[in-house]
C-alpha positions as CSV (number, residue, x, y, z in Angstrom):
1,M,0.0,0.0,0.0
2,S,3.0,2.3,-0.4
3,S,1.2,4.0,-3.3
4,L,-1.2,5.5,-0.7
5,G,0.7,8.3,0.9
6,R,-2.5,10.1,1.9
7,V,-6.2,9.2,1.9
8,A,-9.0,11.8,2.0
9,V,-11.7,10.6,4.3
10,F,-15.3,11.9,4.1
11,C,-17.5,11.2,7.1
12,G,-20.2,12.7,9.3
13,S,-19.8,15.7,11.6
14,A,-22.3,14.0,13.9
15,D,-21.8,10.8,15.8
16,G,-25.0,9.1,14.3
17,T,-27.3,6.9,16.3
18,D,-25.1,3.8,16.2
19,P,-22.8,4.0,19.2
20,D,-20.1,1.9,17.4
21,L,-19.6,4.4,14.6
22,P,-17.4,7.0,16.5
23,A,-15.1,4.1,17.7
24,A,-14.9,2.8,14.1
25,A,-13.9,6.3,12.8
26,Y,-11.3,6.5,15.5
27,E,-9.9,3.1,14.5
28,V,-9.8,4.2,10.8
29,G,-7.7,7.3,11.8
30,A,-5.4,5.2,14.0
31,G,-5.2,2.4,11.4
32,L,-4.2,4.8,8.6
33,A,-1.6,6.4,10.8
34,T,0.0,3.1,11.9
35,R,0.3,2.2,8.2
36,G,2.1,5.5,7.5
37,I,-0.8,6.9,5.5
38,G,-1.7,10.5,6.1
39,V,-5.3,11.6,6.7
40,V,-6.9,14.4,4.7
41,Y,-10.3,15.4,6.0
42,G,-12.7,18.3,6.4
43,G,-11.1,19.8,9.5
44,G,-14.1,19.3,11.8
45,G,-13.7,18.6,15.5
46,K,-17.0,16.8,16.3
47,G,-18.7,13.6,15.3
48,L,-17.0,11.0,13.2
49,M,-14.7,13.7,11.8
50,G,-13.4,14.5,15.2
51,A,-13.0,10.8,16.1
52,L,-11.1,10.1,12.8
53,A,-8.7,13.0,13.4
54,Q,-8.2,12.0,17.1
55,G,-7.4,8.4,16.2
56,A,-4.8,9.5,13.7
57,L,-3.2,12.0,16.0
58,D,-3.1,9.6,18.9
59,A,-1.3,7.1,16.7
60,G,1.3,9.8,15.7
61,G,-0.1,10.3,12.2
62,E,-0.2,13.2,9.8
63,V,-3.6,14.9,9.7
64,I,-4.4,17.6,7.2
65,G,-7.7,19.5,7.7
66,V,-9.4,21.7,5.1
67,I,-12.2,23.8,6.4
68,P,-14.2,26.8,5.1
69,Q,-13.8,30.0,7.2
70,A,-17.6,30.0,7.8
71,M,-17.2,26.7,9.7
72,V,-14.2,28.1,11.7
73,D,-16.4,31.1,12.6
74,R,-19.0,28.6,14.0
75,E,-16.2,26.9,16.0
76,W,-16.7,23.6,14.1
77,G,-13.0,23.0,13.5
78,R,-9.9,22.1,15.5
79,D,-6.5,23.6,15.6
80,D,-4.3,20.7,16.8
81,L,-3.8,19.2,13.4
82,T,-0.5,18.7,11.4
83,E,-1.8,21.2,8.9
84,L,-5.0,23.2,8.8
85,H,-6.0,25.0,5.6
86,V,-8.8,27.5,6.0
87,V,-10.5,28.2,2.6
88,G,-13.4,30.4,1.4
89,T,-15.8,28.0,0.0
90,M,-16.9,24.3,-0.1
91,H,-15.7,24.1,-3.7
92,E,-12.2,25.2,-2.6
93,R,-12.3,22.7,0.3
94,K,-12.9,19.7,-2.0
95,A,-10.4,20.8,-4.6
96,L,-7.7,21.2,-2.0
97,M,-8.5,17.9,-0.4
98,A,-8.3,16.3,-3.8
99,E,-4.9,18.0,-4.4
100,H,-3.5,16.5,-1.1
101,A,-4.9,13.0,-1.5
102,D,-4.0,9.8,-3.4
103,A,-7.4,8.2,-2.8
104,F,-10.8,8.8,-1.2
105,L,-12.6,6.8,1.5
106,C,-16.1,7.4,2.6
107,L,-17.2,6.5,6.1
108,P,-20.8,6.8,7.4
109,G,-22.2,10.3,7.2
110,G,-25.1,12.4,5.9
111,L,-25.8,14.8,3.0
112,G,-22.5,16.6,3.1
113,T,-20.6,13.3,3.1
114,L,-22.6,12.0,0.2
115,E,-22.2,15.3,-1.7
116,E,-18.4,15.1,-1.3
117,V,-17.9,11.5,-2.3
118,F,-20.3,11.7,-5.2
119,E,-18.5,14.7,-6.6
120,V,-15.0,13.1,-6.6
121,W,-16.5,9.8,-7.9
122,S,-18.1,11.7,-10.8
123,W,-14.8,13.5,-11.4
124,R,-13.2,10.0,-11.7
125,Q,-15.9,8.8,-14.0
126,I,-15.2,11.6,-16.5
127,A,-11.4,11.5,-16.1
128,F,-11.1,14.8,-14.3
129,L,-9.4,12.9,-11.5
130,D,-7.5,9.6,-11.4
131,D,-7.7,8.9,-7.7
132,P,-9.8,5.9,-6.7
133,V,-12.9,6.1,-4.5
134,G,-14.2,3.7,-1.9
135,F,-16.8,3.2,0.8
136,L,-16.0,1.6,4.1
137,N,-19.2,-0.4,4.6
138,V,-19.1,-0.4,8.4
139,A,-21.7,-2.9,9.7
140,G,-23.5,-2.7,6.3
141,F,-24.2,1.0,6.7
142,W,-24.0,1.7,2.9
143,D,-26.1,-1.3,1.8
144,P,-29.2,0.7,1.0
145,L,-27.2,3.2,-1.0
146,L,-25.4,0.4,-2.9
147,T,-28.8,-1.1,-3.8
148,A,-29.9,2.3,-5.2
149,L,-26.7,2.5,-7.2
150,R,-27.3,-0.9,-8.7
151,G,-30.7,0.4,-9.7
152,L,-29.1,3.2,-11.5
153,V,-27.0,0.7,-13.4
154,D,-30.1,-1.3,-14.3
155,A,-31.8,1.9,-15.4
156,G,-28.9,2.7,-17.8
157,F,-27.7,5.9,-16.0
158,V,-24.5,4.5,-14.6
159,S,-22.3,2.0,-16.4
160,A,-21.4,-1.3,-14.7
161,E,-17.7,-0.4,-15.1
162,V,-18.2,2.8,-13.0
163,L,-19.9,0.9,-10.2
164,D,-17.4,-1.9,-10.4
165,D,-14.6,0.6,-10.1
166,L,-16.0,1.7,-6.7
167,V,-14.2,0.0,-3.8
168,V,-16.6,-1.3,-1.2
169,A,-15.2,-3.1,1.7
170,P,-16.2,-4.0,5.3
171,T,-12.7,-3.6,6.7
172,L,-10.0,-0.9,6.5
173,D,-7.4,-3.5,5.2
174,E,-9.7,-4.5,2.4
175,A,-10.6,-0.9,1.5
176,L,-6.9,0.1,1.4
177,A,-6.0,-2.9,-0.7
178,G,-8.8,-2.1,-3.2
179,L,-7.8,1.6,-3.4
180,A,-4.1,0.8,-3.8
181,A,-4.9,-1.7,-6.7
182,R,-6.8,1.1,-8.5
183,I,-4.0,3.8,-8.2
184,G,-3.1,4.7,-11.8
185,A,-6.0,2.7,-13.3
186,R,-8.4,4.7,-15.4
187,L,-12.0,3.9,-16.3
188,P,-12.8,3.1,-19.9
189,D,-13.5,6.2,-22.0
190,K,-17.2,5.9,-22.6
191,V,-20.4,7.8,-22.0
192,P,-22.1,6.8,-18.7
193,G,-24.8,4.3,-19.2
194,S,-23.7,3.4,-22.7
């Protein structure tokens, strides 16, 4: 997994209702750090975001946060990271996260998490970005979404190759292996759904 220097992680700014999710996010942060993989994330201090960052920091890892000024003003961030980049907009946030990462991993989260991961996944689909994208399917959290995505393939709006390119794994080791295997691989150059 040496090709993975840094992984951008998208996840919720809340803890969610499953009491195991914050611990899982902490373990992902710690697991990345112990493997020598830096964490790039949204800079938040609460919820799964905060747990992820704390896990990586506690394990001596590199943690790069990217957060819009409006969120800093609301005291949603943290200032104990390896690097903290304060940007003007959400668009700048995602672009800078992409610039610092070799791959993307999505943990449980809500609308913001989905918006972030779908944007980078669509960038990969249209070859604006080569970095692979994955979902850590903690306790089957993403199963309903994956069913919906298969429905989009069946309906002809997403190609099977695009869905097959998405790494979906129940463990961090499997997710990292899948992401590392896709570094440098490009999707076939075809129109989605064709």
